C-alpha positions in Angstrom: -19.2 10.9 -8.7 -16.8 12.8 -7.2 -13.4 14.3 -9.0 -11.1 11.6 -8.1 -13.3 9.0 -8.7 -13.9 10.2 -12.5 -10.1 10.8 -13.6 -9.4 7.0 -12.0 -12.1 5.8 -14.2 -11.1 7.6 -17.1 -7.6 6.7 -16.4 -8.4 3.1 -16.3 -10.4 3.6 -19.9 -7.9 5.2 -21.2 -4.9 2.8 -20.2 -6.8 -0.3 -22.1 -6.7 2.3 -25.3 -3.0 1.6 -24.8 -2.2 5.1 -22.8 0.1 3.5 -20.1 2.1 6.1 -19.5 -0.8 8.6 -18.3 -0.7 6.0 -15.7 2.5 5.8 -15.1 2.6 9.6 -14.9 -0.2 9.7 -12.5 1.1 7.6 -10.4 4.6 9.3 -10.0 2.9 12.9 -9.5 0.0 11.3 -7.0 -0.2 13.0 -3.3 -2.5 10.8 -2.5 -2.5 6.6 -2.0 -6.8 6.6 -4.2 -4.2 8.3 -7.1 -1.5 5.6 -6.5 -3.4 2.7 -6.3 -5.5 3.8 -8.7 -2.7 3.9 -11.1 -1.2 0.8 -10.3 -4.1 -1.3 -10.4 -4.2 -0.3 -14.3 -0.7 -0.4 -15.0 -0.3 -3.7 -13.1 -3.3 -5.4 -15.9 -0.8 -4.1 -18.5 2.3 -5.4 -20.3 4.6 -2.8 -20.8 7.3 -1.3 -19.5 6.3 1.1 -17.3 4.1 -1.3 -15.1 7.9 -3.1 -14.1 9.2 0.3 -13.1 5.9 1.4 -11.6 5.9 -2.1 -10.0 9.3 -1.8 -8.5 9.1 1.9 -7.3 6.2 0.5 -5.3 7.8 -2.3 -4.0 11.1 -0.1 -3.0 8.4 2.6 -1.1 6.8 -0.2 1.0 10.0 -2.5 1.6 10.3 -2.8 5.6 7.2 -0.5 6.6 4.6 -3.2 7.0 4.8 -5.7 9.3 4.7 -9.2 8.6 2.2 -11.6 9.3 2.2 -12.4 12.9 4.0 -9.9 14.4 3.2 -7.1 16.6 2.8 -4.0 15.1 3.2 -1.6 17.9 5.5 -2.2 20.8 4.2 -3.7 23.3 3.4 -1.5 26.6 3.0 -3.9 29.8 0.1 -3.2 32.1 -0.7 -4.3 35.3 -1.0 -7.8 35.5 0.7 -8.6 32.4 2.3 -11.7 31.6 5.0 -10.0 29.5 7.9 -11.4 31.0 10.5 -11.2 28.5 10.1 -8.9 26.2 7.7 -11.0 23.6 4.6 -9.9 24.0 2.0 -11.9 25.9 -1.0 -11.1 24.2 -2.6 -9.9 27.5 -2.2 -5.8 27.1 -4.5 -4.2 25.0 -1.6 -2.6 22.3 -1.1 -6.0 21.1 -2.1 -5.9 17.3 -1.5 -8.9 15.5 -1.7 -8.9 11.6 
């Protein structure tokens, strides 16, 4: 087991024992998504003030970044034979990614 996985497993045990401040501290100081999501997952299962603060921070950080379901994630780059006429992607090129 790697150090990060071990640390996050221990964090899960400690939050179950009431150490939600440790999970919030890890969430605030996380420099990678694995640590941030491990801390957020631990906090999401508890009913504490740290959970509300962490979830608000997370939603504030990702708001407006991810495309909504059905939107094109990348701008369409028309290729030879593209059926796109007025800006919207018709799905005939390789750059279209629906989510």
